[in-house]
Residue frames as qw, qx, qy, qz and C-alpha x, y, z in Angstrom:
[[0.042, -0.577, 0.798, -0.170, 81.63, 36.36, -31.38],
 [0.909, -0.035, -0.338, -0.242, 81.65, 32.58, -31.34],
 [0.231, -0.537, 0.760, -0.284, 82.95, 30.47, -28.47],
 [0.787, 0.045, -0.566, -0.242, 83.03, 26.69, -28.75],
 [0.412, -0.446, 0.661, -0.441, 82.63, 24.63, -25.57],
 [0.656, 0.041, -0.728, -0.194, 82.75, 20.84, -25.48],
 [0.235, -0.263, 0.692, -0.630, 81.04, 19.46, -22.38],
 [0.358, -0.277, -0.878, -0.158, 78.70, 16.81, -21.06],
 [0.096, -0.338, -0.613, 0.708, 77.36, 19.13, -18.33],
 [0.066, 0.622, 0.660, 0.418, 73.87, 20.08, -19.43],
 [0.249, -0.852, -0.340, 0.312, 73.51, 22.82, -16.82],
 [0.332, -0.480, 0.270, 0.766, 76.53, 24.62, -18.30],
 [0.192, 0.263, 0.689, 0.648, 75.06, 24.28, -21.78],
 [0.094, -0.776, -0.619, -0.078, 71.76, 25.70, -20.56],
 [0.309, -0.806, -0.156, 0.481, 73.45, 28.65, -18.90],
 [0.274, -0.581, 0.349, 0.683, 75.98, 29.66, -21.54],
 [0.290, 0.049, 0.757, 0.583, 74.91, 28.41, -24.99],
 [0.447, 0.397, 0.018, -0.801, 72.67, 30.11, -27.53],
 [0.806, 0.335, -0.336, -0.353, 72.98, 27.18, -29.93],
 [0.625, -0.390, 0.672, -0.075, 73.89, 23.54, -29.30],
 [0.616, 0.409, -0.608, -0.290, 75.45, 20.97, -31.64],
 [0.801, -0.282, 0.475, -0.230, 74.77, 17.40, -30.48],
 [0.346, 0.499, -0.762, -0.227, 77.17, 14.75, -31.73],
 [0.886, -0.112, 0.365, -0.262, 76.30, 11.07, -31.94],
 [0.869, 0.022, 0.387, 0.308, 79.08, 8.69, -32.93],
 [0.426, -0.279, 0.327, 0.796, 81.08, 11.62, -34.35],
 [0.097, 0.396, 0.590, 0.697, 78.25, 12.94, -36.54],
 [0.217, -0.063, 0.174, -0.958, 75.91, 15.88, -36.07],
 [0.050, -0.389, -0.919, 0.045, 72.63, 14.61, -34.61],
 [0.050, -0.868, -0.492, -0.038, 71.06, 18.02, -33.93],
 [0.337, 0.048, -0.068, 0.938, 71.81, 21.73, -34.03],
 [0.239, -0.727, -0.482, -0.427, 69.33, 24.01, -32.26],
 [0.227, -0.674, 0.274, -0.648, 68.67, 26.12, -29.18],
 [0.032, 0.184, -0.884, 0.429, 69.16, 24.56, -25.74],
 [0.561, 0.105, 0.421, -0.705, 65.39, 24.65, -25.20],
 [0.785, 0.337, -0.271, -0.444, 64.68, 22.75, -28.41],
 [0.447, 0.355, -0.814, 0.107, 67.42, 20.21, -27.70],
 [0.060, -0.105, 0.829, -0.546, 66.34, 19.53, -24.10],
 [0.634, 0.165, 0.265, -0.708, 62.64, 19.35, -25.09],
 [0.704, 0.344, -0.503, -0.365, 63.31, 16.61, -27.66],
 [0.758, -0.370, 0.478, -0.245, 62.84, 13.42, -25.63],
 [0.946, 0.310, 0.074, 0.048, 63.68, 11.19, -28.58],
 [0.468, 0.723, -0.357, 0.360, 67.00, 12.96, -29.13],
 [0.362, -0.671, 0.515, -0.392, 67.82, 12.88, -25.41],
 [0.896, -0.156, 0.383, -0.160, 67.19, 9.15, -25.23],
 [0.863, 0.487, -0.015, 0.132, 68.95, 8.36, -28.51],
 [0.449, 0.673, -0.345, 0.476, 72.09, 10.35, -27.61],
 [0.692, -0.347, -0.505, 0.382, 72.13, 9.53, -23.89],
 [0.117, 0.445, -0.137, 0.877, 71.76, 13.19, -22.88],
 [0.326, -0.551, -0.665, 0.384, 70.74, 14.04, -19.33],
 [0.060, 0.737, 0.227, 0.633, 68.90, 17.39, -19.49],
 [0.008, -0.297, 0.464, -0.835, 69.07, 20.00, -16.72],
 [0.002, -0.277, -0.882, 0.382, 66.72, 19.09, -13.86],
 [0.326, 0.452, 0.263, -0.788, 64.28, 21.90, -14.69],
 [0.443, 0.318, -0.556, -0.627, 64.08, 20.65, -18.29],
 [0.211, -0.046, -0.976, 0.002, 63.48, 17.08, -17.08],
 [0.155, 0.381, 0.667, -0.621, 60.64, 18.40, -14.90],
 [0.407, 0.451, -0.096, -0.789, 59.15, 20.33, -17.83],
 [0.355, 0.188, -0.824, -0.399, 59.37, 17.19, -19.99],
 [0.084, -0.196, -0.943, 0.255, 57.59, 15.16, -17.32],
 [0.274, 0.444, 0.406, -0.750, 54.85, 17.78, -16.92],
 [0.427, 0.379, -0.419, -0.706, 54.34, 17.80, -20.69],
 [0.260, 0.064, -0.950, -0.162, 54.16, 13.98, -20.79],
 [0.032, -0.354, -0.856, 0.376, 51.42, 14.02, -18.14],
 [0.058, 0.694, 0.612, 0.375, 49.36, 16.63, -19.99],
 [0.290, -0.899, -0.224, 0.238, 50.46, 19.67, -18.00],
 [0.631, 0.333, 0.056, 0.699, 52.89, 21.62, -20.22],
 [0.276, -0.592, -0.197, 0.731, 54.28, 24.87, -18.87],
 [0.394, 0.881, 0.259, -0.050, 53.29, 28.00, -20.80],
 [0.053, 0.933, -0.303, -0.190, 55.84, 29.81, -22.95],
 [0.498, 0.631, -0.595, 0.018, 59.33, 28.88, -24.02],
 [0.918, -0.160, -0.352, 0.089, 60.68, 25.51, -22.85],
 [0.362, -0.886, 0.265, -0.120, 62.69, 26.13, -19.64],
 [0.813, 0.272, -0.386, 0.340, 66.38, 25.29, -19.40],
 [0.226, 0.318, -0.492, 0.778, 67.19, 27.52, -16.41],
 [0.221, -0.415, -0.774, 0.425, 65.66, 27.56, -12.94],
 [0.084, 0.356, 0.164, -0.916, 64.64, 31.22, -13.32],
 [0.357, 0.049, -0.561, -0.745, 62.74, 30.39, -16.53],
 [0.389, -0.276, -0.877, -0.063, 60.95, 27.46, -14.90],
 [0.133, -0.378, -0.591, 0.700, 60.06, 29.55, -11.85],
 [0.219, 0.253, -0.103, -0.937, 58.52, 32.24, -14.06],
 [0.440, -0.020, -0.691, -0.573, 56.55, 29.70, -16.08],
 [0.313, -0.305, -0.872, 0.222, 55.30, 27.79, -13.02],
 [0.034, 0.369, 0.400, -0.838, 54.01, 31.07, -11.54],
 [0.358, 0.185, -0.359, -0.842, 52.27, 31.83, -14.84],
 [0.412, -0.107, -0.872, -0.243, 50.86, 28.28, -14.95],
 [0.199, -0.342, -0.780, 0.485, 49.55, 28.55, -11.38],
 [0.163, 0.423, 0.208, -0.867, 47.83, 31.84, -12.29],
 [0.620, 0.533, 0.543, -0.193, 45.93, 30.19, -15.11],
 [0.631, 0.403, 0.376, 0.545, 48.35, 31.25, -17.85],
 [0.043, 0.961, 0.115, 0.246, 48.32, 34.89, -16.81],
 [0.524, 0.421, -0.370, 0.641, 51.60, 36.71, -16.10]]
């Protein structure tokens, strides 16, 4: 089943979408998973996208040389799990 949602609310996108189509000036700029979209700082800046707060934190950690282990977090529960893993030296 496919459901199309048009929104500027990144938290809703993170929670409900499996795939995201980003439009820039009416043209497709990107089509990928929420994690891939919110991890792409260049795309975020170019298209004026504000990522979910947990994704912004993950981007900042990556920029400072402290990337979280595993899949890029878009939900608080994902970030919590990855921070716990990170604090335990990469062990679950």
